[in-house]
N, C-alpha and C positions, 0 to 999 in steps of 0.2 A: 872486151866489147862494151861492158857496162861503163868502164872508165871513158871510153871514146864517146859513148852516147851522152854521158854526164858532161863532158867537156864541151861537146857540141851544143847541148842545151844551155849551158852557162854562157857560151858565146852569143847565142841567139837572144837570151834573156837580158844580157847586160844592156844593150841599146834600149830595150823597152823599159827597163828600170830607170835608166838615166833620163828617159823622156818624161817620166813622171814629175820631175822637178820643173818648176816654172821660174821665170825670171821676173824680178821686180826691178823697174827702172824709176829712179827718182829724178824728175826734171829740174827741180829747184837746185839741188846740190850736185847733180850729174854723177850719181853713183848707181851701181847695179849690184844685185846679189841674187843667188838662186834660192828658191823657197822649197822646203821639203815637200814631198808628195802628200796630197790630201790635206795640207794645212789650209784652214779657212782664212780668207783675206779679210782683215778688218778694214774699217774706213780709213782713208788717207787723213793724216793729221790736218787740222784746220790751217796751220801755217805752211803746209806742204813739205815739211821736212822729213816725213817718213810714214811708216805704217806698222801695224802689229798683225801677226799671224798666229793662229792657234791650232794645235793638233786636234784630230777628231775626238780624242778622249778628254780634251781640255786640260791635260796634265803638262803640256809643253807649250811654251810661248816663244815666239821670235819677234823681237822689237828691233826695227831698223830705223836709223835716223841720220841726218846730216846736221852740221852746225858750223858755227864760226869758232875759230880758236880764240878763246877768251883770256887765256893766261898769257904769260910772257912769250911763250912759244908752244908748239905742239906738245912737247914732253911735259911742260908745266901744266897745261890744260888737262892732260891725262892724269897727272898726279892729283889734281883737284878732284877729278872723278873718282879716283881710288879713295881719297879721304871721305868723300860723300858716301861711297858704298860702305866703308867701314863704319861711319856714323849711323848708317841705316841698319846696322846689325849684320852685315855680310862679313864672314870670317874669310879673309884672303888665304888661299892655299897655293896660288901660283901667280906670279906677275913678271912681265917682261916689257920694258919700255925702251923704245929706240927713237931716233929722230923722225922716222917715217911710219912706224907702226907700233902698236902696243896690244898686248893680250893679258887678260887676267881671269882667274877663276876663283870663285868664292862659294861658300855654303851658308845656308840659313834655313832653319826649320825643315830639314830634310830635302831641301832643294839645292841644286847647283846652278849657278849663273856663270856662263862663259861669256866674256866680252872681248870683242876685237874692234880696234879703232885704227883707221888709216888716215894719214895726212893727205890732204887734197889741195889743189890750187896753190901750189908752191908753199904749203904750210900755213895758209891763212884759213883753211876750212878743214873739216874732218868728216868722215863717214864711219858709221859704227853699227854694230849689232849686239844685242843681248840675247842669248839663248838660255832659257831657264827650263830645267827638267828635273824630275825626281832623282835623288841620289841612287835609288835602286836601278835606274836606267843608265848608269854611267857607261858601262861597256857598250851597250846598244847605241848610245848617243855619240860615241867617238867618231864613227864615220860621218855622222851628220855635222858635227863640229868641223871636221876636216874639210868637208865640201863647202860649208859656209865660209870658212877662212879663205879657201882657194878662190871662191867666186866673188867675194867682196872686192870691187874695183871702183876706182874713181876716174873720171874722164877730165883731166885738166883742161882740155879744150873747151869744156862747158863753163869754165870760169868767166 
């Protein structure tokens, strides 16, 4: 009986927990992403390319932005970003770069930065997020990273 009650409670609670996420839509670059529950919305960037969000305790930040592919192509632009992250002291622990998306993870001073970049507008633009959180919150942050990755989408019709 307890198992049945627990399962029923979980099924009812799931839609409520999912509803806590909010959607950020960027008009300039035509991308969307879900924002974790209770994160404070910072001011839109002056150039309209994105926004920063902060957890209630201030220990986690989510930065989202769009931009133009400035390198030879999408992959070259991502590789430039990887070089910049390394030069800024981020120690890369994971990287995967494809023609249409890239992800990497890095650590610095007890923090983890997870980055996801997707190609947009036929490879001429990109949409991206940086999610930074304490290394101690690695396991608890895994579902957040998964949701962020799944929800980042670009609308090529907006090009």
